[in-house]
DRENRO-512052 format. One record per residue (C-alpha): residue number from 1; residue in one letter; x, y, z. Coordinates in pm, whole numbers. Layout:
<atom k="NUM" r="A" X="X" Y="Y" Z="Z"/>
...
//
This chain:
<atom k="1" r="M" X="15204" Y="20798" Z="11362"/>
<atom k="2" r="K" X="14990" Y="20555" Z="11175"/>
<atom k="3" r="L" X="15052" Y="20165" Z="11233"/>
<atom k="4" r="I" X="14926" Y="19915" Z="10940"/>
<atom k="5" r="L" X="14916" Y="19546" Z="11074"/>
<atom k="6" r="V" X="14949" Y="19339" Z="10776"/>
<atom k="7" r="A" X="14799" Y="19014" Z="10832"/>
<atom k="8" r="P" X="14806" Y="18799" Z="10505"/>
<atom k="9" r="S" X="14628" Y="18469" Z="10709"/>
<atom k="10" r="S" X="14290" Y="18511" Z="10831"/>
<atom k="11" r="Q" X="14328" Y="18393" Z="11154"/>
<atom k="12" r="L" X="14623" Y="18650" Z="11245"/>
<atom k="13" r="F" X="14388" Y="18917" Z="11082"/>
<atom k="14" r="T" X="14119" Y="18815" Z="11344"/>
<atom k="15" r="A" X="14356" Y="18835" Z="11628"/>
<atom k="16" r="F" X="14482" Y="19175" Z="11547"/>
<atom k="17" r="Q" X="14124" Y="19291" Z="11531"/>
<atom k="18" r="Q" X="14063" Y="19155" Z="11900"/>
<atom k="19" r="H" X="14348" Y="19295" Z="12052"/>
<atom k="20" r="F" X="14419" Y="19624" Z="11925"/>
<atom k="21" r="S" X="14057" Y="19759" Z="11855"/>
<atom k="22" r="Y" X="14065" Y="19987" Z="12105"/>
<atom k="23" r="L" X="14388" Y="20140" Z="11988"/>
<atom k="24" r="P" X="14412" Y="20466" Z="11791"/>
<atom k="25" r="N" X="14548" Y="20508" Z="11458"/>
<atom k="26" r="V" X="14550" Y="20100" Z="11347"/>
<atom k="27" r="E" X="14456" Y="19978" Z="11023"/>
<atom k="28" r="I" X="14418" Y="19587" Z="11010"/>
<atom k="29" r="V" X="14481" Y="19440" Z="10652"/>
<atom k="30" r="N" X="14415" Y="19117" Z="10528"/>
<atom k="31" r="D" X="14692" Y="19122" Z="10310"/>
<atom k="32" r="Y" X="15038" Y="19095" Z="10186"/>
<atom k="33" r="F" X="15292" Y="19408" Z="10236"/>
<atom k="34" r="E" X="15346" Y="19397" Z="9880"/>
<atom k="35" r="W" X="14974" Y="19507" Z="9817"/>
<atom k="36" r="L" X="14992" Y="19836" Z="10007"/>
<atom k="37" r="P" X="14964" Y="20165" Z="9822"/>
<atom k="38" r="E" X="15118" Y="20330" Z="10106"/>
<atom k="39" r="F" X="15390" Y="20266" Z="10382"/>
<atom k="40" r="D" X="15676" Y="20497" Z="10472"/>
<atom k="41" r="C" X="15850" Y="20156" Z="10714"/>
<atom k="42" r="L" X="15818" Y="19812" Z="10672"/>
<atom k="43" r="V" X="15920" Y="19601" Z="10987"/>
<atom k="44" r="S" X="16124" Y="19315" Z="10891"/>
<atom k="45" r="P" X="16108" Y="19029" Z="11186"/>
<atom k="46" r="A" X="16443" Y="18923" Z="11118"/>
<atom k="47" r="N" X="16737" Y="18709" Z="11268"/>
<atom k="48" r="S" X="17051" Y="18871" Z="11457"/>
<atom k="49" r="F" X="17265" Y="18834" Z="11205"/>
<atom k="50" r="G" X="17068" Y="18990" Z="10900"/>
<atom k="51" r="M" X="16975" Y="18643" Z="10731"/>
<atom k="52" r="M" X="16699" Y="18768" Z="10529"/>
<atom k="53" r="D" X="16665" Y="18409" Z="10358"/>
<atom k="54" r="G" X="16306" Y="18274" Z="10479"/>
<atom k="55" r="G" X="15957" Y="18403" Z="10486"/>
<atom k="56" r="I" X="15895" Y="18760" Z="10521"/>
<atom k="57" r="D" X="16221" Y="18865" Z="10495"/>
<atom k="58" r="A" X="16273" Y="18668" Z="10153"/>
<atom k="59" r="A" X="15945" Y="18847" Z="10033"/>
<atom k="60" r="I" X="16130" Y="19164" Z="10169"/>
<atom k="61" r="V" X="16473" Y="19082" Z="10011"/>
<atom k="62" r="R" X="16290" Y="19028" Z="9658"/>
<atom k="63" r="F" X="16085" Y="19362" Z="9665"/>
<atom k="64" r="F" X="16322" Y="19593" Z="9751"/>
<atom k="65" r="G" X="16638" Y="19426" Z="9595"/>
<atom k="66" r="R" X="16962" Y="19202" Z="9760"/>
<atom k="67" r="S" X="17124" Y="19535" Z="9801"/>
<atom k="68" r="L" X="16912" Y="19575" Z="10122"/>
<atom k="69" r="M" X="16974" Y="19255" Z="10293"/>
<atom k="70" r="T" X="17354" Y="19373" Z="10212"/>
<atom k="71" r="K" X="17310" Y="19694" Z="10431"/>
<atom k="72" r="V" X="17115" Y="19548" Z="10690"/>
<atom k="73" r="Q" X="17413" Y="19296" Z="10747"/>
<atom k="74" r="Q" X="17682" Y="19593" Z="10735"/>
<atom k="75" r="H" X="17461" Y="19790" Z="10996"/>
<atom k="76" r="I" X="17478" Y="19498" Z="11204"/>
<atom k="77" r="L" X="17851" Y="19454" Z="11136"/>
<atom k="78" r="D" X="17948" Y="19821" Z="11191"/>
<atom k="79" r="E" X="17716" Y="19897" Z="11509"/>
<atom k="80" r="F" X="17675" Y="19539" Z="11682"/>
<atom k="81" r="L" X="17999" Y="19391" Z="11603"/>
<atom k="82" r="G" X="17801" Y="19121" Z="11407"/>
<atom k="83" r="E" X="17532" Y="19027" Z="11623"/>
<atom k="84" r="Q" X="17209" Y="19235" Z="11691"/>
<atom k="85" r="P" X="17046" Y="19177" Z="11986"/>
<atom k="86" r="V" X="16643" Y="19049" Z="12037"/>
<atom k="87" r="G" X="16500" Y="19375" Z="12175"/>
<atom k="88" r="T" X="16655" Y="19609" Z="11954"/>
<atom k="89" r="S" X="16543" Y="19777" Z="11622"/>
<atom k="90" r="F" X="16708" Y="20016" Z="11365"/>
<atom k="91" r="I" X="16590" Y="20168" Z="11086"/>
<atom k="92" r="V" X="16789" Y="20179" Z="10740"/>
<atom k="93" r="A" X="16681" Y="20328" Z="10423"/>
<atom k="94" r="T" X="16564" Y="20135" Z="10161"/>
<atom k="95" r="G" X="16663" Y="20325" Z="9834"/>
<atom k="96" r="H" X="16276" Y="20307" Z="9758"/>
<atom k="97" r="S" X="16075" Y="20615" Z="9672"/>
<atom k="98" r="K" X="15718" Y="20535" Z="9798"/>
<atom k="99" r="H" X="15866" Y="20315" Z="10114"/>
<atom k="100" r="P" X="16201" Y="20474" Z="10193"/>
<atom k="101" r="F" X="16260" Y="20284" Z="10533"/>
<atom k="102" r="L" X="16297" Y="19940" Z="10711"/>
<atom k="103" r="A" X="16305" Y="19888" Z="11065"/>
<atom k="104" r="H" X="16558" Y="19545" Z="11117"/>
<atom k="105" r="T" X="16402" Y="19357" Z="11442"/>
<atom k="106" r="P" X="16512" Y="19057" Z="11513"/>
<atom k="107" r="T" X="16274" Y="18808" Z="11690"/>
<atom k="108" r="M" X="16534" Y="18517" Z="11721"/>
<atom k="109" r="R" X="16907" Y="18476" Z="11699"/>
<atom k="110" r="V" X="16871" Y="18204" Z="11450"/>
<atom k="111" r="P" X="16565" Y="18000" Z="11385"/>
<atom k="112" r="M" X="16419" Y="17826" Z="11699"/>
<atom k="113" r="S" X="16143" Y="17821" Z="11914"/>
<atom k="114" r="I" X="16035" Y="18132" Z="12094"/>
<atom k="115" r="A" X="15696" Y="18012" Z="12172"/>
<atom k="116" r="G" X="15640" Y="18091" Z="12565"/>
<atom k="117" r="T" X="15824" Y="18350" Z="12585"/>
<atom k="118" r="D" X="15746" Y="18803" Z="12580"/>
<atom k="119" r="I" X="15960" Y="18845" Z="12211"/>
<atom k="120" r="P" X="15662" Y="18952" Z="12081"/>
<atom k="121" r="Y" X="15608" Y="19244" Z="12299"/>
<atom k="122" r="V" X="15985" Y="19262" Z="12329"/>
<atom k="123" r="A" X="16076" Y="19309" Z="11962"/>
<atom k="124" r="M" X="15707" Y="19574" Z="11905"/>
<atom k="125" r="W" X="15856" Y="19804" Z="12164"/>
<atom k="126" r="A" X="16221" Y="19802" Z="11986"/>
<atom k="127" r="M" X="16069" Y="19886" Z="11693"/>
<atom k="128" r="L" X="15848" Y="20139" Z="11806"/>
<atom k="129" r="L" X="16106" Y="20330" Z="12000"/>
<atom k="130" r="A" X="16353" Y="20307" Z="11674"/>
<atom k="131" r="V" X="16094" Y="20460" Z="11494"/>
<atom k="132" r="R" X="16047" Y="20708" Z="11737"/>
<atom k="133" r="R" X="16412" Y="20790" Z="11757"/>
<atom k="134" r="H" X="16466" Y="20820" Z="11406"/>
<atom k="135" r="N" X="16160" Y="21074" Z="11413"/>
<atom k="136" r="Q" X="16312" Y="21303" Z="11673"/>
<atom k="137" r="Y" X="16652" Y="21351" Z="11465"/>
<atom k="138" r="A" X="16589" Y="21245" Z="11073"/>
<atom k="139" r="E" X="16507" Y="21501" Z="10850"/>
<atom k="140" r="R" X="16240" Y="21277" Z="10658"/>
<atom k="141" r="K" X="16008" Y="21168" Z="10945"/>
<atom k="142" r="I" X="15816" Y="20817" Z="10943"/>
<atom k="143" r="S" X="15447" Y="20880" Z="10956"/>
<atom k="144" r="S" X="15305" Y="20515" Z="10863"/>
<atom k="145" r="V" X="15458" Y="20185" Z="10959"/>
<atom k="146" r="A" X="15407" Y="19860" Z="10827"/>
<atom k="147" r="C" X="15413" Y="19579" Z="11078"/>
<atom k="148" r="P" X="15345" Y="19154" Z="11017"/>
<atom k="149" r="G" X="15258" Y="18973" Z="11275"/>
<atom k="150" r="L" X="15599" Y="18939" Z="11519"/>
<atom k="151" r="G" X="15742" Y="18634" Z="11651"/>
<atom k="152" r="T" X="15393" Y="18436" Z="11409"/>
<atom k="153" r="G" X="15604" Y="18211" Z="11310"/>
<atom k="154" r="R" X="15673" Y="18020" Z="11669"/>
<atom k="155" r="V" X="15417" Y="18178" Z="11905"/>
<atom k="156" r="P" X="15036" Y="18137" Z="11852"/>
<atom k="157" r="Y" X="14854" Y="18425" Z="11670"/>
<atom k="158" r="H" X="14664" Y="18521" Z="11955"/>
<atom k="159" r="E" X="14937" Y="18581" Z="12220"/>
<atom k="160" r="A" X="15167" Y="18723" Z="11973"/>
<atom k="161" r="A" X="14851" Y="18964" Z="11906"/>
<atom k="162" r="R" X="14810" Y="19041" Z="12223"/>
<atom k="163" r="Q" X="15207" Y="19121" Z="12362"/>
<atom k="164" r="M" X="15211" Y="19324" Z="12034"/>
<atom k="165" r="A" X="14914" Y="19556" Z="12178"/>
<atom k="166" r="S" X="15027" Y="19545" Z="12509"/>
<atom k="167" r="A" X="15358" Y="19723" Z="12342"/>
<atom k="168" r="Y" X="15139" Y="19950" Z="12134"/>
<atom k="169" r="D" X="14934" Y="20049" Z="12439"/>
<atom k="170" r="N" X="15216" Y="20102" Z="12675"/>
<atom k="171" r="F" X="15420" Y="20309" Z="12407"/>
<atom k="172" r="L" X="15091" Y="20552" Z="12379"/>
<atom k="173" r="H" X="15051" Y="20581" Z="12698"/>
<atom k="174" r="P" X="15425" Y="20576" Z="12915"/>
<atom k="175" r="P" X="15425" Y="20625" Z="13255"/>
<atom k="176" r="K" X="15492" Y="20951" Z="13431"/>
<atom k="177" r="F" X="15698" Y="20780" Z="13721"/>
<atom k="178" r="L" X="15900" Y="20479" Z="13768"/>
<atom k="179" r="N" X="15881" Y="20288" Z="14113"/>
<atom k="180" r="C" X="15864" Y="19881" Z="14195"/>
<atom k="181" r="I" X="15493" Y="19857" Z="14155"/>
<atom k="182" r="V" X="15501" Y="20039" Z="13828"/>
<atom k="183" r="A" X="15744" Y="19740" Z="13713"/>
<atom k="184" r="A" X="15539" Y="19468" Z="13884"/>
<atom k="185" r="D" X="15217" Y="19578" Z="13684"/>
<atom k="186" r="R" X="15384" Y="19616" Z="13392"/>
<atom k="187" r="Q" X="15542" Y="19273" Z="13399"/>
<atom k="188" r="L" X="15202" Y="19095" Z="13533"/>
<atom k="189" r="Q" X="15068" Y="19281" Z="13214"/>
<atom k="190" r="I" X="15287" Y="19139" Z="12946"/>
<atom k="191" r="W" X="15321" Y="18773" Z="13086"/>
<atom k="192" r="E" X="14966" Y="18729" Z="13224"/>
<atom k="193" r="G" X="14745" Y="18948" Z="13021"/>
<atom k="194" r="G" X="14405" Y="18771" Z="13125"/>
<atom k="195" r="N" X="14538" Y="18510" Z="12919"/>
<atom k="196" r="S" X="14594" Y="18209" Z="13119"/>
<atom k="197" r="S" X="14687" Y="17938" Z="12838"/>
<atom k="198" r="F" X="15017" Y="18165" Z="12815"/>
<atom k="199" r="A" X="15285" Y="17970" Z="13067"/>
//
């Protein structure tokens, strides 16, 4: 699977370059997702209620049509009883022939501050697992994912990029067994990660 990191901001582009430089199958694009020629799935860093009326979510609705938000909200009503938890992600068909899927991945319940949290990691992890699950069972596979910064409206670019890269690294290199040492190491990596300013 190819991961396309979408960074309209030059500062986010630099942060992605710094933190994803050692990871495979990553393309970093200093542009808006609308200008990407190819991707199978776009990540929507949304809220728990599927209200896609601001930021990149509003751009997604303009690009794919309002019916996509209706479909997302109906899935949330059906599968999550009206509130999709942060830390989950689901794949929905867009109806677009070139860009057939959307990964609806809340980074907050409602617009609020998530600074000082691990939500960029949690959201990235949930999205990657949703794509993996889709590819295990669906006839039409996802081979490229366009992903914007997750939580970057509230979390500093470098911290969000660091957490997202950690999630992708852990996704590519899962543990072979589980114990308290593995759990503690993972938690330290997410929360500290060599960034002493994150507290």
